[in-house]
C-alpha positions, 0 to 999 in steps of 0.5 A, a space after each residue: 406142308 400144309 396148304 388151306 384155301 386162303 386168300 394169300 394176304 398182300 405182304 406174304 405175296 409181295 415176299 414171295 414175289 420178290 424170290 420168284 423173280 429172283 430165280 431167272 433174270 428176267 424176272 426183274 423185267 416184271 413190273 405190275 403196274 408197268 404190265 397194267 399200264 402195257 395191257 391198256 394199250 392192248 384192244 379188248 377183243 385180245 383179250 382171252 377172257 373177253 373174247 370167251 365172255 363174248 363166246 358165252 354171249 352170243 354163240 359163237 364157237 371159238 377155235 384154238 390149236 395147239 403150238 410153240 416153237 423155240 425161237 420168237 420169230 419162227 413161233 410168230 411166223 408160226 402163230 401169224 400161219 394159224 390165224 391167217 390160214 387156219 382162222 385160230 380165234 384164240 393162239 396158243 404158245 406151249 411151254 417147253 418142257 425145260 421151263 416146265 421143269 425150271 431147267 433156265 440154263 438148259 434153255 439159254 444155252 439152247 438158244 445162244 447156240 441154235 442153228 436150223 438143225 436144232 429147231 426141234 430139238 425144244 418142244 416149245 416156247 421158252 418163255 421166261 428166258 425170252 422174257 417181257 420184252 419178247 412176249 410183248 415182241 410177239 403179242 405185238 406181231 400177231 393178231 389173236 389173243 394168246 393163252 399160254 400152255 404149260 404142264 407143270 406143278 411150279 408155273 410162278 415164274 413162267 405166269 408172271 412173265 407171260 402176264 407182264 408180257 401181254 399174254 391174258 389166259 393160261 391153262 391151270 391146274 396143281 390136280 392135273 398136273 400132279 396127277 398127269 406130269 408129276 410122278 412124287 410131288 406132293 399135291 400141297 407143293 403144287 397146291 402152293 405154287 398155283 395159289 400164286 399164280 391164282 393171286 397173280 392172276 388176281 391181283 390183275 384182275 383187281 386193277 382191271 385187266 381180265 385174266 383168265 385161266 382154263 381148268 383141267 381138273 383131272 384126268 390122262 391119256 386113257 379112257 376116263 370118267 368125266 365125273 372125276 375130271 370134273 369133281 377135280 375141276 370144281 375143286 380147282 375153280 373154288 381154289 383160283 377164285 379165291 385167289 381172285 379170277 373170276 374167269 374160268 373155260 372148264 375142260 371136257 374130254 371126247 371119250 367116244 360114246 356120243 351120249 355120254 360125251 354131250 352129257 358131260 358137255 352140259 354137266 360138268 360146266 354146270 356144276 362147277 358154276 353151282 358150286 362157285 355159285 355156293 361158294 359165294 363166287 357168283 361173278 366168274 364167268 364159266 365157260 366150256 371148253 372140248 379137247 379132242 381125245 388126249 390119247 393115242 391117235 390114228 397114224 392115218 391122216 385120214 382117220 385122224 381127221 374123221 376123229 376131229 370131225 367127230 369130235 367136232 359133232 358131239 361138241 357142237 351137240 352138247 353146246 361148247 363154247 370151244 375147241 381146242 384141238 390136235 392137229 390130225 398129224 398128232 399120231 405120226 409126229 411133229 405137226 407141220 403148221 400146214 396139217 395144223 391149220 387145216 385142221 382148224 378149217 375142217 373143224 371151222 366147216 362144222 361148227 359153222 353147217 351147226 352153229 343155227 342147229 339145234 338137236 335136242 335129246 330127249 330120249 331116257 339113254 340120254 337122260 341116264 347120261 346126264 344123271 349118271 354124271 352129275 350123281 357122281 360129279 357131286 358125290 366125289 365132290 361133296 365128299 372131298 369136301 367133307 373130308 377137307 372140313 369145306 376147304 377146297 385145297 384140303 378137299 383135293 389133299 385128303 381126297 386123293 390121299 382117301 381115295 375119294 379121288 383117285 385117277 386110273 393109271 395116273 402117273 402120280 404116286 400121290 394117286 391111289 390108282 384103285 379105280 379100273 374103267 372099261 367101255 360097256 357094250 355102246 362105248 361108254 366108259 364106265 367103273 369096272 372097280 370104283 376103288 374107294 370111289 363115293 359113289 352112290 349105290 344106284 350109280 354103281 348099279 348103273 355101272 354095272 348093268 351097262 358093263 354087264 350088256 358087254 359082258 354078255 358074251 357066254 357063260 362065265 364072261 367078265 371085264 379082263 385086262 384084255 379088255 381094259 388094254 384094248 379099250 385104251 388104244 382102241 380110238 387110233 384103231 378106229 374103233 370104241 368097243 
């Protein structure tokens, strides 16, 4: 299978839609004209892209939790609690793993026989099975805009139902979900499925309904340099823009080192914006959201509050537009709605106190982090685009095949997995072995010099596997190094 970064023709898209909508009976409820008319009845303030654009213009910092439960009434109750008590600006709807794997019949059986004791047996909201009427009931019963959070290589039917029901944004990424959520799915297949979703969003945009994408890039639940995430995010933005998407919230992740995290929050969206402009998509809106640590959480709730608060401070220093956060109970199991709401209020306290403050970072160390992140990110993008003959879709496919794009500890066998990283003496994430990543000689020397400060513990000291494993779990244990 070959994919290219070409806008899907209208007749081809119509044929593909008929096939996708036939995948489950609720697909018959989807009608694009009716959906556009329904969106026109929803206040503009409840559209995710419009809210993010307003935050970019005004400096308001948005908060979004992570949440999703199977039954519609329970999900409505949960989301209303997160707005009323937690002060959430954007509401999540996390989709269950059966839906992500297109096992709609399994969900149907569950929903037909669910009892109170079964509430936790489905790990999210089954949007396809609830159908367009169910999603519209959700939209009508809540007061904040909703973003669908779905981790899959095939989100096509879920996107159809979600958008027709009134949701206005979704998490996105053919690269990220291939790397992180699949073992052997080819990048070509995932990109083709996501191009469909991007084209669907573009069809709404053409009809006056902004639909946004929260772009993940690449990564996993271990330490990794933000230059890898940023390079893949830029390629994903370009692929989505080709199909008509015009609103992007680009992910950056907490890794722990303050200067490195602040630098990434600045560099990643700026470089994505630069490449969108270069490819002629200068009418796009790009905001940046900060995710909290994606790896193992402290199982002590008090320490988890410390981690959440630290993430908020570094994000505010980096000028992020939105925080998307786990609960402080992430390390102990499925969070309660109370813990989820109190986490949001803790973040709100910090964003409120820091909203009027500007703390310029002017040190040579910070300048070095800015340059390192930008240099590595642009090197990976440019090398991939060269391999793809300037085509972002081919760049992703060929880049990973050649190893000029790679992720440490990836779930996908489509990644070479030759890259190895560790923290330096100050906890910043560096390349121990960049594998085939085309980082410059200047950048390689920078990473090596910083790592040498950590290994200078005695003659013959080197970074070994014990250091790397310790770095994976260090945040959950309360330290970086």
